[in-house]
C-alpha positions, 0 to 999 in steps of 0.5 A: 410412476416408472423409476428413473434411468441411471443417466437421468438420476446423474442429471439431477444430483448436484456435483459432489464436493470432491470435484472441484477444489475447495475455494481459496486453495491455491492450484499447483502453478499459483504456488506462493513464493518462498519466504525472504531470507533473514538477511533480506528481511534485515535490509528491507526493514533498515531500508523501511526505517530510513525512508520513514525517518526521511519522510518524518523530517520532511513532515517536521520541516513542513509542519513546524519550522515552515509554519514557525518562520512564516510570520517573517514572510512579509511578501504578499501572494494573491493579496495574502501574506506568503506565511499564510499560504505556506502555513495553510495550503503549502503544508497540506500539499507537502503532507499529501505528497509525503503520503504518495511518496511513501506508498510508492516507495514502499511498494517498490521496497516490497516488490524488491524484497519479494513481499509484494501484495497480490493485487 
């Protein structure tokens, strides 16, 4: 058996781990943005609390106040009392809308503060 030449040996060996950057490391052009300042974070937190309070109020109105007064609604809607529709269907749609609005608004607030997540 003849010894292999230098080129044949290089073709058989796997590349060294130092040849490529380790997985999960950012290249210099992909550097993370600078963290937001304390003042920007305080404004972001204040807006987040305001949004949460408003959406909790909407949730409370749809979940408790609407259902409490549902018995007083005597109108018929597709053969059922309107209060039934508000309590069973309308509240669920409002809850879904609250979740969608929260996700959309928080995405916008995070983008404005520079805290957006990578897709």
